[in-house]
C-alpha positions, 0 to 999 in steps of 0.5 A, spaced: 865 254 854 862 260 856 865 267 855 863 274 858 863 279 853 866 285 856 866 290 851 867 292 843 871 297 839 869 299 833 874 302 828 874 305 821 880 308 818 885 308 813 892 305 814 899 307 811 897 303 804 891 308 804 886 302 805 880 303 808 880 298 815 873 297 818 871 292 823 869 291 830 873 288 836 870 284 841 873 283 848 871 277 852 874 273 858 873 266 860 876 261 865 880 255 862 879 249 866 884 245 862 890 249 863 893 248 870 898 254 869 892 259 869 889 262 875 883 266 874 880 268 868 883 270 861 882 276 857 882 275 849 879 279 843 876 277 836 876 281 830 870 282 826 869 285 819 862 288 817 861 282 813 862 277 818 857 281 823 852 281 818 853 274 817 852 273 825 846 276 825 847 279 832 848 286 835 855 286 838 853 291 843 847 288 846 852 282 848 856 287 853 856 284 860 852 277 857 855 270 857 855 267 850 858 261 847 862 261 840 860 256 835 866 255 830 867 252 824 873 247 822 878 253 821 876 256 828 872 262 825 866 264 829 860 263 825 855 263 831 854 267 837 849 264 842 847 268 848 846 263 855 839 264 855 838 261 848 841 254 850 
């Protein structure tokens, strides 16, 4: 399935429990051809910690307005992001 990355949001703050929260939210849209109740595109996002981004080995900002595919493990966690031209 292809996804169009539409934006990112980097966050770095302390929550109510004084814990440091740092990460990046990746926003994307896609067409779900298997759900007949959907017309048009769906919009979703995924949260990544700095460690996850490091493991991915990709600059998330460089993916904005690019078509990508997400490779996931058996738990549904994104373990690789492949840009369309890399296939």
